[in-house]
The first five atom37 places (N, CA, C, CB, O) and aatype in JSON, in Angstrom:
{
  "aatype": [12, 16, 3, 9, 11, 14, 3, 9, 11, 16, 8, 19, 15, 0, 10, 3, 0, 10, 11, 10, 0, 0, 0, 19, 19, 10, 9, 19, 13, 7, 19, 7, 5, 13, 18, 18, 18, 7, 16, 8, 14, 10, 19, 18, 7, 7, 6, 0, 8, 5, 9, 15, 0, 0, 12, 1, 10, 10, 19, 10, 10, 0, 0, 19, 7, 10, 7, 19, 19, 10, 0, 1, 10, 16, 7, 9, 7, 16, 15, 15, 17, 1, 18, 10, 12, 15, 0, 1, 0, 6, 19, 10, 1, 12, 9, 17, 14, 15, 1, 5, 5, 16, 19, 5, 16, 16, 9, 19, 19, 9, 19, 12, 19, 19, 10, 10, 7, 19, 7, 10, 17, 10, 19, 3, 12, 0, 15, 0, 11, 10, 10, 7, 10, 9, 16, 7, 9, 15, 7],
  "atom_mask": [
    [1, 1, 1, 1, 1],
    [1, 1, 1, 1, 1],
    [1, 1, 1, 1, 1],
    [1, 1, 1, 1, 1],
    [1, 1, 1, 1, 1],
    [1, 1, 1, 1, 1],
    [1, 1, 1, 1, 1],
    [1, 1, 1, 1, 1],
    [1, 1, 1, 1, 1],
    [1, 1, 1, 1, 1],
    [1, 1, 1, 1, 1],
    [1, 1, 1, 1, 1],
    [1, 1, 1, 1, 1],
    [1, 1, 1, 1, 1],
    [1, 1, 1, 1, 1],
    [1, 1, 1, 1, 1],
    [1, 1, 1, 1, 1],
    [1, 1, 1, 1, 1],
    [1, 1, 1, 1, 1],
    [1, 1, 1, 1, 1],
    [1, 1, 1, 1, 1],
    [1, 1, 1, 1, 1],
    [1, 1, 1, 1, 1],
    [1, 1, 1, 1, 1],
    [1, 1, 1, 1, 1],
    [1, 1, 1, 1, 1],
    [1, 1, 1, 1, 1],
    [1, 1, 1, 1, 1],
    [1, 1, 1, 1, 1],
    [1, 1, 1, 0, 1],
    [1, 1, 1, 1, 1],
    [1, 1, 1, 0, 1],
    [1, 1, 1, 1, 1],
    [1, 1, 1, 1, 1],
    [1, 1, 1, 1, 1],
    [1, 1, 1, 1, 1],
    [1, 1, 1, 1, 1],
    [1, 1, 1, 0, 1],
    [1, 1, 1, 1, 1],
    [1, 1, 1, 1, 1],
    [1, 1, 1, 1, 1],
    [1, 1, 1, 1, 1],
    [1, 1, 1, 1, 1],
    [1, 1, 1, 1, 1],
    [1, 1, 1, 0, 1],
    [1, 1, 1, 0, 1],
    [1, 1, 1, 1, 1],
    [1, 1, 1, 1, 1],
    [1, 1, 1, 1, 1],
    [1, 1, 1, 1, 1],
    [1, 1, 1, 1, 1],
    [1, 1, 1, 1, 1],
    [1, 1, 1, 1, 1],
    [1, 1, 1, 1, 1],
    [1, 1, 1, 1, 1],
    [1, 1, 1, 1, 1],
    [1, 1, 1, 1, 1],
    [1, 1, 1, 1, 1],
    [1, 1, 1, 1, 1],
    [1, 1, 1, 1, 1],
    [1, 1, 1, 1, 1],
    [1, 1, 1, 1, 1],
    [1, 1, 1, 1, 1],
    [1, 1, 1, 1, 1],
    [1, 1, 1, 0, 1],
    [1, 1, 1, 1, 1],
    [1, 1, 1, 0, 1],
    [1, 1, 1, 1, 1],
    [1, 1, 1, 1, 1],
    [1, 1, 1, 1, 1],
    [1, 1, 1, 1, 1],
    [1, 1, 1, 1, 1],
    [1, 1, 1, 1, 1],
    [1, 1, 1, 1, 1],
    [1, 1, 1, 0, 1],
    [1, 1, 1, 1, 1],
    [1, 1, 1, 0, 1],
    [1, 1, 1, 1, 1],
    [1, 1, 1, 1, 1],
    [1, 1, 1, 1, 1],
    [1, 1, 1, 1, 1],
    [1, 1, 1, 1, 1],
    [1, 1, 1, 1, 1],
    [1, 1, 1, 1, 1],
    [1, 1, 1, 1, 1],
    [1, 1, 1, 1, 1],
    [1, 1, 1, 1, 1],
    [1, 1, 1, 1, 1],
    [1, 1, 1, 1, 1],
    [1, 1, 1, 1, 1],
    [1, 1, 1, 1, 1],
    [1, 1, 1, 1, 1],
    [1, 1, 1, 1, 1],
    [1, 1, 1, 1, 1],
    [1, 1, 1, 1, 1],
    [1, 1, 1, 1, 1],
    [1, 1, 1, 1, 1],
    [1, 1, 1, 1, 1],
    [1, 1, 1, 1, 1],
    [1, 1, 1, 1, 1],
    [1, 1, 1, 1, 1],
    [1, 1, 1, 1, 1],
    [1, 1, 1, 1, 1],
    [1, 1, 1, 1, 1],
    [1, 1, 1, 1, 1],
    [1, 1, 1, 1, 1],
    [1, 1, 1, 1, 1],
    [1, 1, 1, 1, 1],
    [1, 1, 1, 1, 1],
    [1, 1, 1, 1, 1],
    [1, 1, 1, 1, 1],
    [1, 1, 1, 1, 1],
    [1, 1, 1, 1, 1],
    [1, 1, 1, 1, 1],
    [1, 1, 1, 1, 1],
    [1, 1, 1, 1, 1],
    [1, 1, 1, 0, 1],
    [1, 1, 1, 1, 1],
    [1, 1, 1, 0, 1],
    [1, 1, 1, 1, 1],
    [1, 1, 1, 1, 1],
    [1, 1, 1, 1, 1],
    [1, 1, 1, 1, 1],
    [1, 1, 1, 1, 1],
    [1, 1, 1, 1, 1],
    [1, 1, 1, 1, 1],
    [1, 1, 1, 1, 1],
    [1, 1, 1, 1, 1],
    [1, 1, 1, 1, 1],
    [1, 1, 1, 1, 1],
    [1, 1, 1, 1, 1],
    [1, 1, 1, 0, 1],
    [1, 1, 1, 1, 1],
    [1, 1, 1, 1, 1],
    [1, 1, 1, 1, 1],
    [1, 1, 1, 0, 1],
    [1, 1, 1, 1, 1],
    [1, 1, 1, 1, 1],
    [1, 1, 1, 0, 1]
  ],
  "atom_positions": [
    [[113.95, 44.07, 112.39], [112.8, 44.34, 113.21], [111.93, 45.35, 112.46], [113.21, 44.87, 114.63], [112.43, 46.37, 111.98]],
    [[110.66, 45.06, 112.35], [109.76, 45.98, 111.67], [109.23, 47.01, 112.65], [108.59, 45.22, 111.01], [108.99, 46.71, 113.82]],
    [[109.07, 48.21, 112.15], [108.53, 49.28, 112.99], [107.02, 49.26, 112.87], [109.11, 50.68, 112.58], [106.48, 49.5, 111.79]],
    [[106.36, 48.99, 113.94], [104.9, 48.88, 113.95], [104.33, 50.24, 114.29], [104.41, 47.78, 114.96], [104.56, 50.77, 115.38]],
    [[103.59, 50.81, 113.37], [102.98, 52.12, 113.59], [101.48, 51.94, 113.81], [103.25, 53.08, 112.4], [100.82, 51.32, 112.98]],
    [[100.95, 52.47, 114.9], [99.51, 52.37, 115.12], [98.76, 53.29, 114.17], [99.15, 52.72, 116.57], [99.27, 54.33, 113.77]],
    [[97.55, 52.89, 113.82], [96.69, 53.73, 112.98], [96.28, 54.95, 113.77], [95.45, 52.95, 112.48], [95.88, 54.85, 114.93]],
    [[96.37, 56.1, 113.15], [95.99, 57.33, 113.84], [94.47, 57.47, 113.83], [96.66, 58.56, 113.17], [93.85, 57.74, 114.86]],
    [[93.87, 57.29, 112.66], [92.42, 57.41, 112.54], [91.83, 56.04, 112.27], [92.03, 58.42, 111.43], [92.29, 55.32, 111.38]],
    [[90.83, 55.69, 113.02], [90.18, 54.41, 112.82], [88.69, 54.66, 112.65], [90.45, 53.44, 114.0], [88.03, 55.2, 113.54]],
    [[88.17, 54.27, 111.51], [86.75, 54.43, 111.23], [86.0, 53.26, 111.86], [86.47, 54.52, 109.69], [86.38, 52.1, 111.67]],
    [[84.95, 53.56, 112.6], [84.16, 52.52, 113.24], [82.95, 52.22, 112.38], [83.72, 52.94, 114.68], [82.05, 53.06, 112.24]],
    [[82.94, 51.03, 111.78], [81.8, 50.65, 110.95], [80.69, 50.11, 111.84], [82.22, 49.59, 109.89], [80.88, 49.9, 113.04]],
    [[79.54, 49.88, 111.24], [78.4, 49.35, 112.0], [78.72, 47.95, 112.52], [77.12, 49.32, 111.12], [78.35, 47.6, 113.64]],
    [[79.42, 47.16, 111.71], [79.79, 45.81, 112.14], [80.77, 45.86, 113.31], [80.39, 45.01, 110.97], [80.68, 45.08, 114.25]],
    [[81.73, 46.81, 113.23], [82.67, 46.97, 114.34], [81.96, 47.39, 115.61], [83.75, 47.99, 113.97], [82.26, 46.89, 116.7]],
    [[81.02, 48.31, 115.49], [80.26, 48.75, 116.66], [79.48, 47.59, 117.26], [79.3, 49.9, 116.29], [79.4, 47.45, 118.48]],
    [[78.91, 46.75, 116.4], [78.18, 45.58, 116.88], [79.12, 44.6, 117.58], [77.46, 44.87, 115.7], [78.77, 44.04, 118.63]],
    [[80.31, 44.39, 117.02], [81.28, 43.49, 117.64], [81.74, 44.04, 119.0], [82.5, 43.3, 116.71], [81.85, 43.28, 119.97]],
    [[81.99, 45.34, 119.07], [82.41, 45.94, 120.33], [81.31, 45.84, 121.38], [82.8, 47.39, 120.12], [81.58, 45.58, 122.55]],
    [[80.06, 46.06, 120.96], [78.94, 45.94, 121.9], [78.83, 44.5, 122.41], [77.61, 46.37, 121.23], [78.6, 44.28, 123.6]],
    [[78.98, 43.53, 121.51], [78.93, 42.12, 121.92], [80.08, 41.78, 122.86], [78.96, 41.2, 120.69], [79.91, 41.02, 123.81]],
    [[81.24, 42.35, 122.6], [82.41, 42.1, 123.47], [82.15, 42.66, 124.86], [83.69, 42.74, 122.88], [82.46, 42.01, 125.86]],
    [[81.58, 43.85, 124.94], [81.27, 44.45, 126.23], [80.23, 43.61, 126.96], [80.78, 45.9, 126.07], [80.35, 43.39, 128.16]],
    [[79.22, 43.15, 126.24], [78.18, 42.32, 126.86], [78.8, 41.03, 127.41], [77.05, 41.99, 125.83], [78.47, 40.61, 128.51]],
    [[79.68, 40.41, 126.65], [80.34, 39.18, 127.11], [81.16, 39.43, 128.38], [81.24, 38.62, 126.0], [81.09, 38.64, 129.32]],
    [[81.91, 40.5, 128.4], [82.75, 40.78, 129.56], [81.89, 41.1, 130.78], [83.71, 41.95, 129.27], [82.17, 40.62, 131.88]],
    [[80.86, 41.91, 130.58], [79.96, 42.25, 131.69], [79.25, 40.99, 132.19], [78.92, 43.31, 131.26], [79.07, 40.81, 133.4]],
    [[78.84, 40.13, 131.27], [78.2, 38.87, 131.67], [79.15, 38.02, 132.51], [77.73, 38.08, 130.43], [78.77, 37.49, 133.55]],
    [[80.39, 37.9, 132.05], [81.35, 37.07, 132.77], [81.61, 37.58, 134.18], [0.0, 0.0, 0.0], [81.61, 36.8, 135.13]],
    [[81.82, 38.88, 134.32], [82.07, 39.45, 135.64], [80.81, 39.35, 136.5], [82.53, 40.93, 135.53], [80.88, 39.0, 137.68]],
    [[79.65, 39.64, 135.9], [78.39, 39.6, 136.64], [78.07, 38.21, 137.17], [0.0, 0.0, 0.0], [77.71, 38.06, 138.34]],
    [[78.21, 37.2, 136.31], [77.91, 35.84, 136.77], [78.86, 35.39, 137.86], [77.96, 34.87, 135.61], [78.47, 34.66, 138.76]],
    [[80.12, 35.84, 137.78], [81.09, 35.43, 138.78], [80.66, 35.9, 140.17], [82.48, 36.0, 138.44], [80.71, 35.13, 141.14]],
    [[80.26, 37.15, 140.26], [79.86, 37.69, 141.57], [78.44, 37.27, 141.97], [79.96, 39.2, 141.55], [78.19, 37.02, 143.14]],
    [[77.53, 37.19, 141.01], [76.15, 36.84, 141.33], [76.04, 35.43, 141.89], [75.27, 36.98, 140.08], [75.44, 35.21, 142.93]],
    [[76.64, 34.48, 141.18], [76.52, 33.09, 141.63], [77.4, 32.77, 142.82], [76.86, 32.16, 140.49], [77.26, 31.71, 143.43]],
    [[78.3, 33.66, 143.18], [79.1, 33.46, 144.38], [78.35, 33.84, 145.64], [0.0, 0.0, 0.0], [78.71, 33.41, 146.74]],
    [[77.3, 34.65, 145.49], [76.58, 35.11, 146.67], [75.14, 34.63, 146.75], [76.59, 36.59, 146.72], [74.52, 34.73, 147.8]],
    [[74.59, 34.11, 145.64], [73.2, 33.67, 145.62], [73.13, 32.16, 145.4], [72.41, 34.42, 144.52], [73.54, 31.67, 144.35]],
    [[72.62, 31.43, 146.39], [72.52, 29.99, 146.21], [71.45, 29.64, 145.18], [72.22, 29.3, 147.54], [70.42, 30.3, 145.07]],
    [[71.73, 28.61, 144.44], [70.76, 28.12, 143.47], [69.95, 27.0, 144.12], [71.46, 27.63, 142.16], [70.46, 26.29, 144.99]],
    [[68.73, 26.84, 143.7], [67.87, 25.82, 144.3], [67.65, 24.71, 143.28], [66.5, 26.44, 144.77], [67.08, 24.94, 142.21]],
    [[68.1, 23.51, 143.61], [67.9, 22.32, 142.78], [67.28, 21.25, 143.66], [69.24, 21.83, 142.14], [67.91, 20.79, 144.61]],
    [[66.1, 20.84, 143.36], [65.46, 19.77, 144.12], [65.24, 20.11, 145.57], [0.0, 0.0, 0.0], [65.23, 19.22, 146.42]],
    [[65.07, 21.38, 145.88], [64.81, 21.79, 147.25], [66.06, 22.06, 148.07], [0.0, 0.0, 0.0], [65.95, 22.57, 149.18]],
    [[67.25, 21.72, 147.56], [68.47, 21.96, 148.31], [69.22, 23.14, 147.7], [69.37, 20.69, 148.32], [69.25, 23.33, 146.49]],
    [[69.82, 23.93, 148.56], [70.58, 25.08, 148.09], [72.0, 24.64, 147.74], [70.6, 26.21, 149.17], [72.68, 24.01, 148.55]],
    [[72.43, 24.97, 146.53], [73.79, 24.67, 146.07], [74.4, 25.93, 145.5], [73.79, 23.52, 145.0], [73.7, 26.75, 144.9]],
    [[75.68, 26.1, 145.68], [76.38, 27.2, 145.03], [77.25, 26.64, 143.93], [77.22, 28.0, 146.05], [77.81, 25.55, 144.05]],
    [[77.35, 27.39, 142.86], [78.25, 26.99, 141.79], [79.67, 27.14, 142.33], [78.03, 27.85, 140.48], [79.99, 28.13, 142.99]],
    [[80.51, 26.17, 142.06], [81.86, 26.19, 142.62], [82.65, 27.39, 142.09], [82.61, 24.87, 142.3], [82.39, 27.9, 140.99]],
    [[83.6, 27.81, 142.88], [84.42, 28.96, 142.49], [85.22, 28.65, 141.22], [85.38, 29.34, 143.64], [85.45, 29.53, 140.4]],
    [[85.63, 27.4, 141.07], [86.39, 27.02, 139.88], [85.53, 27.15, 138.63], [86.92, 25.59, 140.02], [86.01, 27.61, 137.6]],
    [[84.27, 26.74, 138.71], [83.38, 26.83, 137.56], [83.09, 28.3, 137.23], [82.07, 26.06, 137.83], [83.07, 28.69, 136.06]],
    [[82.86, 29.1, 138.26], [82.6, 30.52, 138.03], [83.81, 31.2, 137.4], [82.23, 31.21, 139.35], [83.67, 32.03, 136.51]],
    [[85.0, 30.84, 137.87], [86.23, 31.41, 137.32], [86.42, 30.97, 135.88], [87.43, 30.99, 138.16], [86.84, 31.77, 135.04]],
    [[86.12, 29.73, 135.58], [86.24, 29.22, 134.22], [85.31, 29.98, 133.27], [85.93, 27.73, 134.17], [85.72, 30.36, 132.17]],
    [[84.07, 30.2, 133.69], [83.12, 30.94, 132.87], [83.59, 32.39, 132.72], [81.7, 30.89, 133.48], [83.48, 32.97, 131.64]],
    [[84.1, 32.97, 133.8], [84.61, 34.34, 133.74], [85.75, 34.46, 132.73], [85.08, 34.8, 135.13], [85.74, 35.35, 131.89]],
    [[86.71, 33.56, 132.82], [87.86, 33.6, 131.9], [87.43, 33.38, 130.46], [88.89, 32.56, 132.3], [87.94, 34.03, 129.55]],
    [[86.49, 32.45, 130.25], [86.0, 32.19, 128.89], [85.27, 33.41, 128.33], [85.07, 30.97, 128.88], [85.49, 33.78, 127.18]],
    [[84.41, 34.01, 129.13], [83.65, 35.17, 128.66], [84.56, 36.35, 128.38], [82.58, 35.56, 129.68], [84.42, 37.01, 127.36]],
    [[85.5, 36.63, 129.27], [86.42, 37.74, 129.07], [87.34, 37.45, 127.88], [87.26, 38.0, 130.34], [87.61, 38.34, 127.07]],
    [[87.8, 36.22, 127.76], [88.65, 35.85, 126.62], [87.93, 36.01, 125.3], [0.0, 0.0, 0.0], [88.49, 36.56, 124.35]],
    [[86.69, 35.54, 125.22], [85.91, 35.7, 123.99], [85.64, 37.17, 123.71], [84.59, 34.93, 124.09], [85.68, 37.61, 122.56]],
    [[85.36, 37.93, 124.76], [85.12, 39.36, 124.57], [86.35, 40.07, 124.04], [0.0, 0.0, 0.0], [86.24, 40.93, 123.15]],
    [[87.52, 39.74, 124.56], [88.76, 40.36, 124.1], [89.06, 39.97, 122.66], [89.93, 39.98, 125.01], [89.47, 40.8, 121.85]],
    [[88.87, 38.69, 122.33], [89.1, 38.24, 120.95], [88.14, 38.93, 120.0], [88.95, 36.7, 120.85], [88.53, 39.35, 118.92]],
    [[86.88, 39.05, 120.39], [85.89, 39.72, 119.55], [86.25, 41.19, 119.37], [84.49, 39.57, 120.15], [86.13, 41.72, 118.27]],
    [[86.67, 41.86, 120.43], [87.07, 43.26, 120.33], [88.32, 43.41, 119.47], [87.32, 43.86, 121.73], [88.48, 44.4, 118.75]],
    [[89.22, 42.43, 119.54], [90.46, 42.46, 118.75], [90.18, 42.38, 117.25], [91.38, 41.3, 119.17], [91.0, 42.84, 116.45]],
    [[89.04, 41.81, 116.87], [88.7, 41.65, 115.46], [88.12, 42.92, 114.84], [87.71, 40.53, 115.31], [87.78, 42.92, 113.66]],
    [[88.01, 43.99, 115.61], [87.51, 45.25, 115.09], [88.67, 46.14, 114.66], [86.64, 45.97, 116.15], [89.83, 45.84, 114.95]],
    [[88.35, 47.23, 113.96], [89.39, 48.16, 113.54], [90.07, 48.81, 114.73], [0.0, 0.0, 0.0], [91.3, 48.96, 114.74]],
    [[89.3, 49.19, 115.73], [89.87, 49.78, 116.94], [90.74, 48.76, 117.67], [88.76, 50.3, 117.87], [91.8, 49.11, 118.19]],
    [[90.3, 47.51, 117.71], [91.08, 46.45, 118.35], [92.4, 46.22, 117.65], [0.0, 0.0, 0.0], [93.43, 46.03, 118.3]],
    [[92.37, 46.23, 116.32], [93.6, 46.04, 115.56], [94.56, 47.19, 115.8], [93.3, 45.9, 114.07], [95.76, 46.98, 115.99]],
    [[94.03, 48.42, 115.8], [94.86, 49.59, 116.06], [95.44, 49.53, 117.47], [94.04, 50.88, 115.86], [96.62, 49.84, 117.67]],
    [[94.63, 49.15, 118.44], [95.1, 49.05, 119.82], [96.17, 47.99, 119.96], [93.93, 48.75, 120.75], [97.16, 48.18, 120.68]],
    [[95.98, 46.87, 119.28], [96.97, 45.78, 119.34], [98.31, 46.24, 118.76], [96.45, 44.54, 118.57], [99.36, 45.94, 119.32]],
    [[98.26, 46.97, 117.64], [99.5, 47.48, 117.03], [100.19, 48.44, 117.99], [99.2, 48.19, 115.7], [101.42, 48.41, 118.12]],
    [[99.41, 49.29, 118.65], [99.99, 50.23, 119.61], [100.67, 49.48, 120.75], [98.9, 51.18, 120.16], [101.78, 49.82, 121.14]],
    [[100.0, 48.46, 121.3], [100.58, 47.69, 122.39], [101.86, 46.99, 121.97], [99.58, 46.67, 122.91], [102.82, 46.92, 122.74]],
    [[101.88, 46.47, 120.75], [103.09, 45.8, 120.26], [104.23, 46.79, 120.06], [102.79, 45.06, 118.94], [105.39, 46.46, 120.31]],
    [[103.91, 48.02, 119.6], [104.98, 49.0, 119.43], [105.48, 49.47, 120.8], [104.49, 50.22, 118.59], [106.67, 49.73, 120.97]],
    [[104.58, 49.58, 121.78], [105.01, 49.95, 123.14], [105.9, 48.85, 123.72], [103.79, 50.19, 124.05], [106.89, 49.15, 124.38]],
    [[105.54, 47.6, 123.48], [106.36, 46.48, 123.97], [107.74, 46.5, 123.32], [105.66, 45.13, 123.68], [108.75, 46.28, 123.99]],
    [[107.78, 46.76, 122.02], [109.07, 46.83, 121.33], [109.91, 47.98, 121.88], [108.86, 47.01, 119.8], [111.13, 47.85, 122.0]],
    [[109.27, 49.09, 122.22], [109.99, 50.23, 122.79], [110.57, 49.89, 124.16], [109.07, 51.45, 122.89], [111.69, 50.29, 124.49]],
    [[109.81, 49.16, 124.97], [110.29, 48.75, 126.3], [111.49, 47.82, 126.16], [109.17, 48.06, 127.1], [112.43, 47.89, 126.96]],
    [[111.47, 46.96, 125.16], [112.6, 46.05, 124.96], [113.86, 46.79, 124.53], [112.24, 44.99, 123.91], [114.97, 46.32, 124.77]],
    [[113.7, 47.97, 123.9], [114.86, 48.76, 123.46], [115.41, 49.65, 124.56], [114.49, 49.61, 122.26], [116.48, 50.23, 124.4]],
    [[114.7, 49.76, 125.68], [115.14, 50.64, 126.76], [116.41, 50.11, 127.41], [114.04, 50.8, 127.81], [116.65, 48.91, 127.45]],
    [[117.22, 51.04, 127.93], [118.42, 50.68, 128.67], [118.1, 50.88, 130.14], [119.67, 51.54, 128.22], [117.86, 52.0, 130.59]],
    [[118.09, 49.79, 130.89], [117.72, 49.83, 132.29], [118.96, 50.04, 133.14], [116.99, 48.54, 132.7], [120.04, 49.56, 132.78]],
    [[118.85, 50.76, 134.27], [120.02, 50.97, 135.13], [120.47, 49.66, 135.78], [119.7, 52.02, 136.22], [119.69, 48.74, 135.98]],
    [[121.76, 49.62, 136.09], [122.3, 48.44, 136.75], [121.88, 48.46, 138.22], [123.84, 48.38, 136.62], [121.35, 49.45, 138.71]],
    [[122.13, 47.36, 138.9], [121.79, 47.28, 140.32], [122.57, 48.31, 141.13], [122.08, 45.86, 140.86], [122.02, 48.96, 142.02]],
    [[123.85, 48.48, 140.81], [124.69, 49.45, 141.52], [124.16, 50.86, 141.32], [126.15, 49.35, 141.03], [124.11, 51.63, 142.28]],
    [[123.77, 51.22, 140.1], [123.22, 52.55, 139.84], [121.92, 52.77, 140.61], [122.97, 52.74, 138.34], [121.68, 53.85, 141.14]],
    [[121.08, 51.74, 140.68], [119.81, 51.85, 141.38], [120.04, 52.05, 142.87], [118.96, 50.6, 141.14], [119.38, 52.89, 143.49]],
    [[120.96, 51.29, 143.46], [121.26, 51.42, 144.89], [121.84, 52.79, 145.18], [122.23, 50.31, 145.34], [121.43, 53.44, 146.15]],
    [[122.78, 53.25, 144.37], [123.4, 54.56, 144.59], [122.36, 55.68, 144.49], [124.53, 54.79, 143.59], [122.36, 56.6, 145.31]],
    [[121.5, 55.61, 143.5], [120.47, 56.64, 143.34], [119.5, 56.62, 144.51], [119.71, 56.43, 142.02], [119.08, 57.67, 144.98]],
    [[119.15, 55.44, 144.98], [118.24, 55.33, 146.13], [118.87, 55.94, 147.37], [117.88, 53.87, 146.39], [118.19, 56.65, 148.12]],
    [[120.16, 55.68, 147.59], [120.86, 56.26, 148.75], [120.89, 57.78, 148.65], [122.3, 55.7, 148.86], [120.67, 58.46, 149.65]],
    [[121.16, 58.31, 147.47], [121.19, 59.77, 147.28], [119.82, 60.36, 147.57], [121.63, 60.12, 145.84], [119.72, 61.41, 148.21]],
    [[118.76, 59.71, 147.1], [117.39, 60.21, 147.34], [117.08, 60.2, 148.83], [116.36, 59.36, 146.57], [116.52, 61.17, 149.34]],
    [[117.43, 59.13, 149.53], [117.16, 59.05, 150.97], [117.92, 60.14, 151.72], [117.54, 57.66, 151.52], [117.36, 60.79, 152.6]],
    [[119.19, 60.33, 151.38], [119.99, 61.37, 152.05], [119.4, 62.74, 151.78], [121.46, 61.32, 151.58], [119.31, 63.56, 152.7]],
    [[119.0, 63.01, 150.56], [118.42, 64.32, 150.23], [117.1, 64.54, 150.95], [118.2, 64.43, 148.72], [116.84, 65.66, 151.4]],
    [[116.28, 63.53, 151.08], [115.01, 63.66, 151.8], [115.27, 63.98, 153.27], [114.17, 62.39, 151.66], [114.6, 64.83, 153.84]],
    [[116.23, 63.3, 153.87], [116.55, 63.56, 155.28], [117.09, 64.97, 155.44], [117.58, 62.53, 155.81], [116.67, 65.69, 156.35]],
    [[118.03, 65.39, 154.57], [118.58, 66.74, 154.66], [117.5, 67.8, 154.46], [119.69, 66.93, 153.62], [117.47, 68.79, 155.19]],
    [[116.63, 67.6, 153.5], [115.55, 68.55, 153.25], [114.58, 68.58, 154.43], [114.81, 68.18, 151.96], [114.09, 69.65, 154.8]],
    [[114.31, 67.43, 155.01], [113.43, 67.37, 156.18], [114.02, 68.13, 157.35], [0.0, 0.0, 0.0], [113.32, 68.89, 158.02]],
    [[115.31, 67.93, 157.62], [115.98, 68.64, 158.71], [116.0, 70.14, 158.41], [117.42, 68.1, 158.92], [115.77, 70.95, 159.31]],
    [[116.28, 70.5, 157.18], [116.3, 71.92, 156.8], [114.93, 72.57, 156.99], [0.0, 0.0, 0.0], [114.85, 73.68, 157.52]],
    [[113.88, 71.91, 156.56], [112.53, 72.45, 156.75], [112.17, 72.53, 158.22], [111.5, 71.6, 156.0], [111.48, 73.46, 158.64]],
    [[112.62, 71.57, 159.0], [112.35, 71.59, 160.44], [113.03, 72.8, 161.09], [112.84, 70.27, 161.11], [112.44, 73.48, 161.92]],
    [[114.28, 73.06, 160.69], [115.0, 74.22, 161.22], [114.33, 75.53, 160.82], [116.46, 74.21, 160.74], [114.2, 76.44, 161.64]],
    [[113.9, 75.63, 159.57], [113.19, 76.83, 159.12], [111.9, 77.0, 159.9], [112.9, 76.75, 157.59], [111.55, 78.11, 160.29]],
    [[111.18, 75.9, 160.13], [109.94, 75.95, 160.9], [110.2, 76.42, 162.33], [109.26, 74.58, 160.91], [109.47, 77.27, 162.84]],
    [[111.22, 75.87, 162.97], [111.54, 76.26, 164.35], [111.96, 77.73, 164.42], [112.65, 75.36, 164.92], [111.56, 78.44, 165.34]],
    [[112.76, 78.17, 163.46], [113.22, 79.57, 163.45], [112.05, 80.51, 163.21], [114.31, 79.78, 162.38], [111.95, 81.55, 163.85]],
    [[111.17, 80.16, 162.28], [110.03, 81.04, 162.02], [109.07, 81.05, 163.2], [109.3, 80.6, 160.74], [108.46, 82.09, 163.48]],
    [[108.91, 79.95, 163.9], [108.06, 79.92, 165.08], [108.65, 80.8, 166.18], [107.88, 78.46, 165.6], [107.92, 81.53, 166.85]],
    [[109.97, 80.76, 166.37], [110.64, 81.61, 167.37], [110.47, 83.08, 167.0], [112.15, 81.25, 167.47], [110.14, 83.91, 167.85]],
    [[110.7, 83.39, 165.72], [110.59, 84.77, 165.26], [109.16, 85.29, 165.42], [111.02, 84.87, 163.79], [108.96, 86.42, 165.87]],
    [[108.17, 84.47, 165.07], [106.77, 84.87, 165.24], [106.44, 85.05, 166.71], [105.84, 83.84, 164.61], [105.68, 85.94, 167.07]],
    [[107.0, 84.2, 167.56], [106.79, 84.32, 169.01], [107.35, 85.63, 169.54], [0.0, 0.0, 0.0], [106.74, 86.27, 170.4]],
    [[108.54, 86.03, 169.02], [109.13, 87.31, 169.44], [108.3, 88.49, 168.95], [110.56, 87.43, 168.92], [108.12, 89.46, 169.68]],
    [[107.8, 88.41, 167.75], [107.02, 89.5, 167.17], [105.68, 89.66, 167.88], [106.78, 89.26, 165.67], [105.28, 90.78, 168.2]],
    [[104.98, 88.55, 168.14], [103.66, 88.61, 168.73], [103.7, 88.59, 170.24], [102.82, 87.47, 168.23], [102.7, 88.92, 170.88]],
    [[104.8, 88.23, 170.83], [104.91, 88.17, 172.28], [104.32, 86.9, 172.85], [0.0, 0.0, 0.0], [104.16, 86.78, 174.07]],
    [[103.99, 85.95, 172.0], [103.43, 84.66, 172.46], [104.52, 83.62, 172.32], [102.14, 84.25, 171.62], [105.08, 83.43, 171.25]],
    [[104.82, 82.94, 173.41], [105.83, 81.89, 173.32], [105.11, 80.55, 173.23], [106.81, 81.92, 174.55], [104.15, 80.31, 173.96]],
    [[105.55, 79.71, 172.36], [104.86, 78.44, 172.18], [105.75, 77.35, 172.29], [0.0, 0.0, 0.0], [105.33, 76.2, 172.16]]
  ]
}
């Protein structure tokens, strides 16, 4: 298994900045058209028609997909991709608790919360009684 190290410093060239700007425009266009055409009827031949939700979703997915691919082709995109792949590799190396450990830990947490709640309630009641004795106000 190769150790994927993300780039620490990434220089943004003019071409990369242009690609990132185009990617943002594509994504904004895709999201914008999805919501705009879902609420505004189009007029064709005097009749109002709405673009189908499936067509709007298809355009949204295509625009976002192209935007992500375009952003991935930049230096920052490459660095981000390497970081995500190293994070994924790290998650695969993690040791996850068994079902029994998870259940036992959950039971311990619930019992501790109940005990702490009862303890705080008792402290609250005792302090209210004590304050009532000090001030002469019973509540």
